[in-house]
C-alpha positions, 0 to 999 in steps of 0.5 A: 531520508528523514535522517538526512534532513535532520528529522528526530526519529524515535525508537517508539516511532519505529516500533509503531510502524507495521510493515507493508505485507503483500505476499497474500494480496494481489495489489492491483486486483485480478479483474476481468473485464467484459467489454460486451456487457456494459451495465446501464448507469 
C-alpha cells in the first residue's frame, strides 16, 4: 500500500478519486459468437 511505502497521500488527491461503478455495466460484455458466420477480412 502507498502508506506502507511512505508515500504522501493528501486529502485533495483522495477527493479527486472516483469509485469504480460496475453495477449497471457488464464488465466482460454479453457477446454472442456465431462461428458459422465468419466475416470476410
